[in-house]
C-alpha positions in Angstrom: -6.8 2.6 -43.1 -9.3 5.0 -44.6 -6.4 7.5 -45.3 -4.4 4.7 -46.9 -7.3 3.5 -49.1 -8.2 7.0 -50.4 -5.1 7.5 -50.6 -4.3 10.8 -48.8 -0.8 11.3 -47.4 -1.7 14.3 -45.3 -4.7 12.6 -43.8 -2.6 9.5 -43.1 0.2 11.6 -41.5 -2.4 13.3 -39.2 -4.0 10.0 -38.3 -0.6 8.4 -37.6 0.3 11.3 -35.2 -3.0 10.9 -33.4 -2.5 7.2 -32.8 1.1 7.7 -31.5 -0.1 10.4 -29.1 -3.2 8.5 -28.0 -1.2 5.3 -27.2 1.4 7.4 -25.2 -1.4 9.1 -23.3 -3.2 5.9 -22.4 0.1 4.3 -21.1 0.9 7.4 -19.1 -2.5 7.3 -17.5 -2.2 3.6 -16.8 -5.6 3.3 -18.6 -7.4 0.0 -18.2 -8.2 0.2 -21.9 -4.5 -0.8 -22.6 -5.0 -4.0 -20.7 -8.3 -4.7 -22.5 -6.8 -4.2 -25.9 -4.1 -6.7 -25.0 -6.7 -9.3 -24.0 -8.5 -9.0 -27.4 -5.2 -9.4 -29.3 -4.7 -5.8 -30.0 -1.8 -5.2 -27.8 1.0 -2.7 -28.2 3.2 -4.7 -30.8 0.1 -5.4 -32.9 -1.0 -1.8 -32.9 2.5 -0.7 -34.1 2.5 -3.5 -36.7 -0.9 -2.5 -38.1 0.3 1.1 -38.4 3.3 0.0 -40.4 1.1 -2.3 -42.6 -1.2 0.6 -43.3 1.9 2.6 -44.5 2.8 -0.2 -46.9 -0.9 -0.2 -48.0 -0.7 3.6 -48.6 2.5 3.1 -50.7 0.7 0.5 -52.8 -2.4 2.7 -53.3 0.0 5.5 -54.4 1.2 3.2 -57.2 4.7 2.9 -55.6 4.6 -0.9 -55.2 7.2 -1.4 -57.9 9.5 1.4 -56.5 12.6 0.9 -54.4 11.0 2.9 -51.6 8.3 0.3 -51.2 10.8 -2.6 -50.9 12.8 -0.5 -48.5 9.8 0.0 -46.3 8.9 -3.7 -46.3 12.5 -4.7 -45.6 12.9 -2.1 -42.9 9.9 -3.2 -40.9 10.7 -6.9 -41.3 14.3 -6.4 -40.0 12.9 -4.0 -37.3 10.5 -6.7 -36.1 13.3 -9.2 -36.2 15.2 -7.0 -33.7 12.3 -7.0 -31.3 13.0 -10.7 -30.3 16.6 -10.2 -29.1 15.5 -7.0 -27.4 12.7 -8.7 -25.5 14.9 -11.6 -24.6 17.7 -9.3 -23.3 15.4 -7.1 -21.2 13.7 -10.2 -19.8 16.9 -11.9 -18.9 18.4 -8.8 -17.3 15.3 -8.4 -15.1 15.2 -12.1 -14.2 18.9 -12.2 -13.4 18.6 -9.0 -11.4 15.8 -10.4 -9.3 16.9 -11.7 -5.9 14.8 -14.2 -3.9 14.4 -11.4 -1.2 13.9 -7.7 -1.0 15.2 -6.1 2.1 15.3 -2.8 4.0 17.7 -2.2 6.9 19.3 -5.6 6.5 23.1 -5.6 5.9 23.8 -8.0 3.0 27.5 -7.1 2.8 28.3 -10.9 2.5 27.2 -10.8 -1.1 28.1 -8.4 -3.9 25.1 -6.6 -5.4 26.1 -4.4 -8.4 24.3 -1.3 -9.4 21.2 -1.7 -11.5 21.1 -0.8 -15.2 19.9 2.7 -15.9 16.1 3.0 -15.5 15.9 4.5 -19.0 16.9 1.2 -20.5 14.5 -1.1 -18.8 11.5 1.0 -17.7 8.7 0.4 -20.3 11.4 -0.9 -22.6 9.0 -2.5 -25.1 7.3 0.8 -25.7 10.6 2.6 -26.2 11.8 -0.1 -28.7 8.6 0.0 -30.7 8.7 3.8 -30.9 12.0 3.7 -32.7 10.0 3.1 -35.9 9.1 6.9 -35.9 12.1 7.9 -38.1 11.2 5.3 -40.7 7.5 6.2 -40.7 8.2 9.9 -41.0 11.0 9.5 -43.6 8.9 7.2 -45.8 5.9 9.5 -45.7 8.0 12.5 -46.6 9.6 10.5 -49.4 6.2 9.4 -50.8 5.0 13.0 -50.8 8.0 14.7 -52.2 9.4 12.0 -54.4 12.8 12.2 -52.7 13.4 8.6 -51.8 16.7 9.4 -50.0 14.6 10.8 -47.1 12.9 7.4 -46.7 16.2 5.5 -46.9 17.7 7.8 -44.2 14.6 7.4 -42.0 14.7 3.6 -42.3 18.4 3.5 -41.6 18.0 5.6 -38.5 15.3 3.3 -37.2 17.4 0.2 -37.8 20.6 1.7 -36.4 18.8 2.8 -33.2 17.2 -0.6 -32.8 20.6 -2.3 -33.1 22.2 0.1 -30.7 19.5 -0.4 -28.1 20.2 -4.2 -28.3 23.9 -3.6 -28.1 23.7 -1.3 -25.1 21.8 -4.0 -23.2 24.3 -6.8 -23.8 26.9 -5.7 -21.2 24.3 -6.0 -18.4 24.2 -9.7 -18.9 27.9 -10.1 -17.9 28.4 -11.9 -14.6 29.7 -8.8 -12.8 26.5 -6.9 -13.6 24.2 -9.6 -12.2 23.1 -10.3 -8.7 24.5 -13.4 -6.8 22.7 -16.7 -7.1 19.5 -17.3 -5.0 21.4 -19.7 -2.8 24.1 -17.1 -2.0 21.6 -14.4 -1.2 19.6 -16.7 1.0 22.7 -17.8 2.8 23.6 -14.1 3.5 20.1 -13.6 4.8 20.4 -16.6 7.2 23.8 -15.3 8.3 22.3 -11.9 9.1 19.4 -13.6 10.9 21.8 -15.5 13.1 23.6 -12.3 14.0 20.6 -10.2 14.6 18.5 -12.9 16.3 15.0 -11.4 15.9 12.6 -12.1 18.7 9.3 -10.4 17.5 8.0 -10.5 13.9 5.3 -8.5 12.2 4.2 -10.8 9.3 2.4 -8.9 6.6 0.8 -10.1 3.3 -1.9 -8.5 1.1 -3.0 -6.7 -2.0 -1.4 -3.6 -3.4 -4.2 -1.5 -1.8 -3.6 -3.0 1.7 -0.2 -1.4 2.5 -1.9 0.8 5.1 -2.6 -2.3 7.2 1.1 -2.9 7.7 2.1 0.8 7.8 -0.1 1.4 10.9 2.1 -0.9 12.9 5.5 0.4 12.0 5.8 2.9 14.8 4.7 0.2 17.3 7.3 -2.2 16.0 9.9 0.4 16.3 9.1 0.7 20.0 8.5 -2.9 20.8 10.8 -4.6 23.3 13.2 -7.1 21.9 14.6 -7.3 18.3 11.8 -6.6 15.9 11.6 -7.8 12.3 9.0 -7.2 9.5 8.5 -10.1 7.1 6.5 -9.4 3.9 5.5 -11.6 1.0 4.7 -9.2 -1.9 7.4 -7.3 -3.7 5.0 -4.7 -4.9 4.2 -3.7 -1.3 7.8 -2.9 -0.3 7.9 0.5 -2.1 4.6 1.4 -0.4 6.1 0.7 3.1 6.5 3.9 5.1 9.9 5.0 6.4 11.0 2.7 9.2 14.2 1.8 10.9 12.9 -1.8 11.6 14.6 -4.5 9.5 12.3 -5.7 6.6 12.6 -8.9 4.7 10.2 -9.5 1.8 10.4 -13.2 0.8 7.8 -14.0 -1.9 8.5 -17.7 -2.2 6.9 -19.9 0.4 9.6 -22.5 0.2 12.3 -19.9 1.0 10.3 -18.6 3.9 9.8 -22.1 5.3 13.6 -22.6 5.2 14.4 -19.3 6.8 16.1 -19.6 10.2 13.4 -18.4 12.6 14.7 -20.2 15.7 15.1 -17.0 17.8 11.6 -15.6 17.0 9.2 -16.1 19.9 6.2 -13.9 18.9 4.7 -13.4 15.5 2.1 -10.6 14.9 -0.4 -10.7 12.1 -2.3 -7.6 11.0 -4.5 -9.4 8.5 -6.1 -12.7 7.8 -4.7 -13.9 4.5 -3.9 -17.2 3.0 -0.2 -16.8 3.0 -0.2 -16.7 6.8 -0.1 -20.5 6.8 3.5 -20.4 5.8 4.4 -18.8 9.2 1.6 -20.4 11.3 3.2 -23.8 10.7 6.1 -22.9 13.0 5.3 -23.9 16.6 8.5 -22.6 18.2 6.9 -19.2 18.2 3.5 -17.9 19.4 1.1 -16.4 16.9 -1.0 -13.4 17.5 -3.7 -11.7 15.5 -3.5 -7.9 16.1 -5.7 -6.8 13.1 -5.6 -3.5 11.4 -8.2 -1.7 13.4 -10.9 -2.4 16.0 -14.5 -2.1 14.9 -17.9 -3.9 15.0 -17.5 -5.1 11.5 -17.9 -8.9 10.9 -14.2 -8.9 9.8 -13.3 -8.1 13.4 -14.6 -11.5 14.6 -13.5 -13.7 11.8 -13.6 -17.4 12.8 -10.2 -17.7 11.1 -8.8 -16.2 14.2 -9.0 -19.6 15.9 -5.6 -20.5 14.3 -3.7 -18.0 16.5 -2.5 -18.6 20.0 -3.9 -15.3 21.1 -6.0 -12.4 19.8 -5.1 -9.0 21.0 -7.8 -6.3 21.2 -7.8 -2.7 22.2 -10.2 -2.9 25.1 -13.0 -4.9 26.8 -15.3 -4.3 23.8 -13.1 -6.5 21.6 -13.3 -9.4 24.1 -17.1 -9.0 24.4 -17.4 -8.9 20.6 -15.8 -12.3 20.3 -18.0 -13.7 23.1 -21.2 -12.4 21.4 -20.1 -13.7 17.9 -19.4 -17.2 19.4 -16.9 -18.1 16.6 -14.7 -20.4 18.7 -12.3 -17.9 20.2 -11.7 -18.7 23.9 -11.9 -15.9 26.3 -8.5 -16.8 27.9 -6.9 -16.4 24.5 -7.9 -12.7 24.2 -5.6 -10.1 25.6 -6.4 -6.4 25.9 -3.4 -4.3 24.9 -4.9 -0.9 24.0 -4.1 0.8 20.7 -0.5 2.0 20.6 -1.1 3.8 17.3 -3.5 6.3 18.9 -0.8 8.1 20.9 -0.6 11.0 18.3 -4.4 11.7 18.7 -4.9 14.9 20.7 -7.8 15.0 23.3 -10.5 17.6 22.7 -10.4 20.8 24.7 -14.1 21.4 24.5 -13.8 24.3 22.1 -13.4 24.5 18.4 -9.8 24.8 17.1 -10.7 27.6 14.7 -13.5 30.3 14.5 -15.3 28.0 12.1 -15.9 24.4 13.3 -14.3 21.7 11.1 -16.1 18.4 10.4 -14.3 15.4 9.1 -16.3 13.1 6.8 -14.4 9.8 6.6 -16.6 7.1 5.1 -15.3 3.6 4.8 -15.3 1.8 1.5 -18.1 -0.3 -0.2 -16.9 -3.7 0.9 -16.9 -6.9 -1.0 -20.7 -7.3 -1.1 -23.7 -5.0 -1.6 -24.7 -4.8 2.1 -26.1 -1.2 2.5 -24.5 -1.1 6.0 -21.0 -1.3 4.6 -20.7 2.4 3.9 -22.6 5.7 4.1 -21.1 6.9 0.9 -23.7 5.3 -1.5 -27.0 6.2 0.2 -26.1 9.1 2.5 -22.7 10.6 1.5 -24.0 13.4 -0.8 -26.8 14.2 1.7 -24.3 14.6 4.5 -22.0 16.9 2.6 -25.0 18.9 1.2 -26.4 19.5 4.7 -23.0 20.5 6.1 -22.4 22.9 3.2 -25.9 24.4 3.8 -25.6 24.6 7.6 -27.0 27.8 9.2 -23.5 28.6 10.7 -20.5 28.1 8.5 -18.7 24.8 8.7 -15.5 23.6 7.1 -15.5 20.1 5.7 -12.5 17.8 5.4 -13.4 14.8 3.2 -11.1 11.8 3.5 -12.4 8.7 1.7 -11.1 5.2 2.4 -8.2 4.2 0.1 -10.3 1.3 -1.3 -13.2 3.5 -2.3 -14.4 2.6 -5.8 -12.2 -0.5 -6.4 -15.2 -2.8 -6.6 -18.2 -0.5 -7.1 -18.4 1.9 -10.0 -21.3 3.5 -8.2 -19.2 4.2 -5.2 -16.5 5.7 -7.4 -19.0 8.0 -9.0 -20.4 9.2 -5.7 -16.9 9.8 -4.5 -16.3 12.0 -7.6 -19.5 13.9 -7.1 -18.7 14.7 -3.5 -15.3 16.0 -4.4 -17.0 18.2 -7.1 -19.5 19.4 -4.5 -16.7 20.5 -2.2 -14.8 22.2 -5.0 -17.9 24.1 -5.9 -18.7 25.0 -2.3 -15.1 26.2 -1.8 -15.2 28.4 -4.8 -18.6 29.9 -3.8 -17.3 30.6 -0.3 -14.1 32.2 -1.7 -16.3 34.7 -3.6 -18.1 35.9 -0.5 -16.8 39.2 0.9 -16.2 37.9 4.4 -14.0 35.0 3.2 -12.4 37.1 0.6 -11.3 39.4 3.3 -9.9 36.5 5.4 -8.1 35.1 2.4 -6.5 38.5 1.7 -5.2 38.8 5.3 -3.9 35.2 5.3 -2.4 35.2 1.8 1.2 36.0 3.0 1.1 33.3 5.6 -0.3 30.8 3.2 2.4 31.6 0.6 5.1 31.2 3.3 3.6 27.8 4.3 3.5 26.6 0.7 7.2 27.6 0.3 7.9 25.7 3.5 6.1 22.7 2.1 8.2 22.8 -1.0 11.4 23.0 1.0 10.4 20.2 3.3 9.3 17.9 0.5 12.6 18.4 -1.3 14.6 17.5 1.8 12.3 14.5 2.5 12.8 13.3 -1.0 16.6 13.6 -0.6 16.4 11.7 2.8 14.2 8.9 1.5 16.1 8.4 -1.8 18.4 5.7 -0.5 19.9 4.8 -3.9 20.3 6.1 -7.4 17.2 7.2 -9.2 15.8 4.1 -11.0 17.7 1.6 -8.9 15.9 -1.8 -8.8 14.9 -3.9 -5.8 18.3 -5.5 -5.6 20.2 -2.2 -5.4 17.6 -0.8 -3.0 18.2 -3.8 -0.7 21.9 -3.1 -0.8 21.7 0.6 0.1 18.6 0.8 2.3 20.3 0.6 5.7 19.0 2.0 9.0 20.4 5.5 9.8 19.1 6.8 13.2 20.1 10.4 12.4 18.3 10.3 9.1 15.2 8.7 10.8 15.2 11.4 13.5 15.4 14.2 10.9 12.7 12.6 8.7 10.3 12.4 11.7 10.9 16.0 12.6 10.4 17.1 9.0 7.2 15.1 8.7 5.8 16.9 11.7 6.9 20.3 10.2 5.2 19.2 6.9 2.0 18.5 8.6 1.9 21.8 10.4 2.8 23.7 7.2 0.1 21.8 5.2 -2.7 22.9 7.4 -1.4 26.5 7.3 -1.1 26.5 3.5 -4.8 27.1 3.1 -7.6 28.9 5.1 -9.2 27.4 8.2 -12.5 28.1 6.4 -11.7 26.2 3.2 -13.3 22.9 2.4 -10.7 20.2 1.6 -10.5 16.7 0.1 -7.6 14.8 1.6 -6.4 11.7 -0.3 -3.1 9.8 -0.4 -0.8 8.9 2.4 -0.3 12.4 3.7 -1.7 14.0 5.8 -2.5 10.9 7.8 -6.0 10.1 9.2 -4.9 11.0 12.7 -3.7 14.3 11.5 -7.2 14.9 10.1 -8.6 13.9 13.5 -6.4 16.6 15.2 -7.5 19.2 12.8 -11.2 18.4 13.1 -13.7 19.3 15.8 -16.2 16.5 14.9 -16.4 13.5 12.6 -19.0 11.7 10.5 -18.1 8.1 9.6 -19.4 4.5 9.3 -19.0 1.3 11.2 -15.2 0.9 11.0 -12.1 1.1 13.1 -12.0 4.9 12.2 -14.8 5.4 14.6 -13.1 3.5 17.4 -9.9 5.4 16.9 -11.7 8.8 16.8 -13.3 8.1 20.1 -9.8 8.4 21.6 -10.1 12.2 20.9 -13.2 12.6 23.0 -14.7 14.8 20.3 -18.4 14.5 19.1 -19.0 12.2 16.3 -21.9 10.9 14.1 -22.3 7.5 12.5 -24.7 6.8 9.6 -27.3 4.0 10.0 -27.1 3.2 6.3 -28.9 -0.1 6.6 -31.8 1.7 8.3 -31.9 -0.6 11.4 -33.3 2.2 13.6 -31.2 4.1 16.2 -31.8 1.7 19.1 -31.1 -1.5 17.1 -28.1 0.2 15.5 -26.7 1.0 18.9 -27.4 -2.5 20.2 -25.6 -4.1 17.3 -22.6 -1.7 17.2 -20.8 -0.8 20.4 -18.8 2.1 18.9 -22.0 4.1 18.1 -23.4 4.1 21.6 -22.1 7.6 22.2 -22.7 8.9 18.6 -25.3 11.0 16.9 -27.1 8.5 14.7 -27.7 9.8 11.2 -30.4 8.5 8.8 -29.6 8.3 5.1 -31.1 11.7 4.7 -28.7 13.1 7.4 -31.5 15.3 8.9 -29.9 14.8 12.3 -26.6 16.5 11.4 -27.7 19.6 13.4 -27.3 17.7 16.6 -23.7 17.0 15.9 -23.0 20.7 15.0 -24.8 21.9 18.2 -22.6 19.6 20.3 -19.5 21.0 18.7 -20.4 24.7 19.2 -22.3 24.6 22.5 -21.0 22.4 25.4 -24.4 22.6 27.0 -25.9 20.9 24.0 -23.3 18.1 24.1 -25.4 15.5 25.9 -23.2 12.6 24.9 -19.9 13.9 26.4 -20.1 11.5 29.4 -21.1 8.6 27.3 -18.0 9.2 25.1 -15.7 9.1 28.1 -17.2 5.8 29.2 -17.1 4.3 25.8 -13.5 5.3 25.2 -12.4 3.3 28.3 -14.5 0.3 27.1 -13.3 0.3 23.5 -9.7 1.3 23.9 -8.8 0.4 27.5 -7.4 2.6 30.3 -5.2 5.5 29.8 -2.7 4.1 32.3 -0.6 2.1 31.8 -0.1 3.4 28.3 -1.0 1.3 25.3 2.7 0.8 24.4 3.4 -0.5 28.0 0.4 -2.9 27.8 1.6 -4.1 24.3 5.1 -4.7 25.5 3.8 -6.6 28.6 1.8 -8.8 26.3 4.8 -9.5 24.1 6.9 -10.4 27.1 4.2 -12.7 28.5 3.7 -14.5 25.2 7.4 -14.9 24.6 7.7 -16.5 28.0 5.0 -19.0 27.0 6.9 -19.8 23.8 10.1 -20.4 25.8 8.2 -22.6 28.2 6.8 -24.6 25.3 10.1 -25.1 23.6 11.8 -26.1 26.9 9.0 -28.6 27.5 9.6 -30.1 24.0 13.3 -30.4 24.7 12.7 -32.0 28.0 10.4 -34.6 26.6 12.9 -35.4 23.8 15.6 -35.9 26.5 13.3 -38.2 28.5 12.4 -40.1 25.4 16.1 -40.7 24.6 17.0 -41.7 28.2 14.2 -44.3 28.2 15.6 -46.3 25.3 17.1 -49.7 26.5 20.6 -49.6 24.9 23.0 -47.3 23.1 22.2 -48.6 19.6 18.5 -48.2 20.2 19.1 -44.8 21.8 21.1 -43.7 18.7 18.4 -45.0 16.3 15.5 -43.9 18.4 16.8 -40.4 19.2 17.5 -39.8 15.6 14.0 -40.9 14.6 12.1 -39.5 17.6 13.8 -36.2 17.7 13.6 -35.8 14.0 9.8 -36.4 14.1 9.2 -33.9 16.8 11.4 -31.3 15.2 9.8 -31.9 11.9 6.4 -31.3 13.5 7.9 -28.1 14.8 8.6 -27.0 11.3 12.4 -27.0 11.6 13.3 -29.4 8.8 17.0 -28.6 8.8 17.3 -29.4 12.5 15.4 -32.6 12.0 17.8 -33.7 9.3 20.7 -32.9 11.5 19.4 -34.9 14.5 18.7 -37.9 12.2 22.2 -37.8 10.9 21.3 -37.0 7.3 
């Protein structure tokens, strides 16, 4: 605006370029500022319109208001904005008509024809692309205003309008019937047909926020090994791309009405890893038994949620989970609790009693800040920097692996800032260590091996990308549902490659180098296996780490005192208890380096059995036994309902009454069971 008012064409051109680049940068980063600007009515279209209005103002200030160039600019931008409406309508319609009522993986929907998706370049951030077509007009008109050669402005305006018309024209064919997905009714019918053929018996039902994908992912391997015919039912489309590779069939059904009409007649056991509101859509079905399995076993209040009363059973890892519910007294009956171990812990290696490398490795894995400001939620805020600082300054060298919780910083800006400072501390410490002669010598001798490991990582990642790319680049949910089918050979190769990747990852840098680990890979349990000890908080991470038998420390962030802290939290009874100052960290390091100083080794063995159950039978065997027992209960319940319906029909005095009564009585019972279609059929509707 200032450049236009002065007026100064070069200043205006520079400012225009800066605004284009800044907008692009903010969108590339996914900056929250973009969302904020939209809320205060300064969204993307408005910003582009203002820039164009400023150009018209510049022309007026340059005394060109009576010139053809001025009218060309006004007409160009008016027509250009007129073309925005059909473009927005076309892209919206294509997306809507390409949206199926379900998203699937490993489900054969051959009964319906699902065409390829439009190229990703057409629909991804399409509004931005359309708006940026004004660049030729902006540039041409500015050049014309500076040079006096109006023809440049006319050409620029023409290019902008031609490109906008072409963009609209290219989209039109994708609204043809042959380019769209089948109707919702046809797709749902195909899903029901597949369900009748597959006859799932065990379901993992998962719903949650975008950050909660790990809660479902941790059960994928277990579902792949469960007895029967497993199925994963999800509710949020955005979570499907975050689901890890699995050969188990997956159906994401966002609409509750569609889910409630899904044929679930063969399902006998439904497993819930999280307590969320959408669970009610499945809990209403009494022909199956419902089980809360959680997404970790810890002494947090979330592990004894009174909501768990809605389930038929609650499965815990060991005796500790049972006792936890008894102490909490939230209405969970002891006979409804089943100890099944923790099948996910199978990859965790037991400690040999000696450090894996010449330098001990300590994993710092704090949990997140939680939904309130309870100081006991996480060590990160009050103790995190002290823990890392003392480990870095330890008398004997220690390597630190820092793996924060995926939720860290989503609620608390303070937690986000501490997390950033810890990462910076580790980067600085790593750089200082690299400059020391001893470590420089180690780095020189290991350089060739690390280079080979990095090359191996590149090769493995390329192959994994090829294996996991089930469809064309840019394919939408519908196309992914069509092509994402189970392939045992591909799954076996993927599993082998992931193991190779993990091995190469740890070899790609020195065993003395500090490391921050974020993202899905390497997994938390891989970090367990690489570490000799751990510092963490009250969370399922501690319970899981106990399976390794290695020394660990837990921070008493709420400053309850060691004895009270141990009394309230079972998982810390064999831990070194840290204050917020972390002065006790030396006890943990001594236990790692000197077996004679490890006074808590026996306590860890006892606690492992109490928290996680016995080593034999295996957790997977216990889990499958629990599934079989509960499925038998569901069968018995359903048989009992059928018997009572038969007795009710036989008791009616005459055939007419029997016909009427059976229709009404059976329909009522089946309606209570949540099977509306069966109730309608019995009633003769």
